[in-house]
N, C-alpha and C positions, 0 to 999 in steps of 0.2 A: 415646669412639670407639676401636678396635681399630687395631691397627698398617694392616690392611689395608682401611683409610675412607679416599675419596676426599673433598678438599672442594674447589671449585671456586671462586673470587674474581673478578673483574672490575673492572678502573677507567677513565678516559676521564680525561687532564688538559690545559687548554688551556695554550703556554706563549706572552707575545708576542716571539718571537728580533730586533725591529732590521731596517731595512732591507735591510743585509749584511752578516748576520751571516759570522762565520770560521768552522763548524762547530754545527753540532748536536746530539747524539749521546745520548740517549738511555738507564738504563742501568735494571734490575729486578732486585731478589731478592727474595728469598722472606720468610717469618717465620725470626727463626732458627733454630722448634721444628720445621719442616720436615721430613722424613724424607726427600724426594721434591717435584721443582720441576718444573713443563716450561710455558714461556713461548709465547706467541703476539704478540711486540710488535712495533708499527707505529708510526711517526711519518709525519706529512706538511710540507712544506710550501701553505699554503692563503694566497694572497694575494688583494685586491680585495675582504675585507671590511668589514663596518664595524669599524671600533679602538677608538669608544666598545658597541657594543651587538650583537657578532659574533653573538652565541647567541639566533637566533629563538626557539629550542626545543628541546629535546632529553627524549627515553628511554632506558631500560634496561631488555630485560626477559632471562629465562633462565627456567630450571625443569631436570629430571634428564630422561631421556631412556631411563631404567634399562627399560624393559619391550622393550628392542631394537629391530631389525627398524629399517627409515628412520625416523629421526626429522625433521620441522619444526618451525621455530620462528620467531617471530613475535616486534613492539613494533610500538603503536600508540599515533602522537602523537597531542597533544591534542585538534590540527586538522591537512588534507592542508595540506600543504609551501602555501605561497606561490611566482608565478611568479620567477625570476630567484631564487630562493635554493638554497645551494648544500648539497644529504644528505651528507654524511659516514655510511658505516657501515661498523661492527668489528665482529665477531665472532669468539665459541674455544668453539669443542667440543672436550669429551675424547671420545676417538673412535676404539678398536682398527682402524680400517678403513684409516686416512691419506689413506683418495681425493682428501682436499680437500674442499671446501664449493662448495654451487653459487652466482648472484654472486643477491644479496637483489633482489627484483621490489619495487617500490610501484602495485603495480595491476597491471593487465590489459597487458602492453608494456610495461609501464613497467623497460626495462634499467637497471642500473647498469654504471660501468664499475668495472675493478678498477683498484689501484695496487699489490698489496701476494697476496699468500697464500702460505701456507704450512701441505703436512702431510706429519706423520709417522709412524709407527706408534702414536702416543698422544695426535697433538696436532689439531686442523687452525685452522687462524687464519685470516684476510684484514680485508683496508679496500677497501672501493668507494665513488664517490661517485657523484651523478647533482646536473646543473642542472635544478632544478623546471622544469615549463612549465607548469602551474596545472593538470595532470590529475588527479596524482596522488592513489592513496588514503594516509589517512593512517596505514592498514597494511603496514610494511616487513617481507618477507616471503621466509626464506630454506625455499627449497623440501624441501630433504637437507642433513642438519646432519652423516650418515654414518648408519652401523651400529654397535652394540654402546654408542650416546651414553652418554655418561655425564651430569655438568654442562656448560649448553651456556647462552652468556651473547650478547646483542646493544645493543652502542651504537648512536644514532641520531643527530648532530648535525642542527639546518638551521640555517645559516651564511647572515646576510646582506651582500649586499654591500654597500659603500663606499657607492654614493647616489649620488644628484645628478654625475650626470659621470665617476663610478669606475668605473665598469665590471662584470662578472660576476664574482663571491670565484672562481676554479680552486681545482686541485692542484695 
């Protein structure tokens, strides 16, 4: 790879942090061999989820938008989200426009709520959620990842609520 080649990577981690943690501050660092690194790091606290089997399903997807112009992206879960489950959607795009990502949708009229958004001259990132009503599409789409997009990634987690009176999972 030449010195001007860009590589884009994405990861999602979960960690139980207990009922009343003093603090939780995740950190990220690039590989030792990386000449440049840009981050879109997001962290959120989710309560009311199942502690034995919290993740009902998950998918990640991504692509290369090097064709120029506006780029959209989507990830398709194995099945439509179950009513009452919490969808967490994280997205990242290496983007020269720095105007931010549009909010993901889970089908027509199935909007999401923003937790975090980052827009710079080099990257855009964000974190959104939605409590499923049972009529969502299995495909989560971000209509506009930006202009002059290089690599992009979308990760979707569907979290199951605690069940039997535990309430809905919330961010």
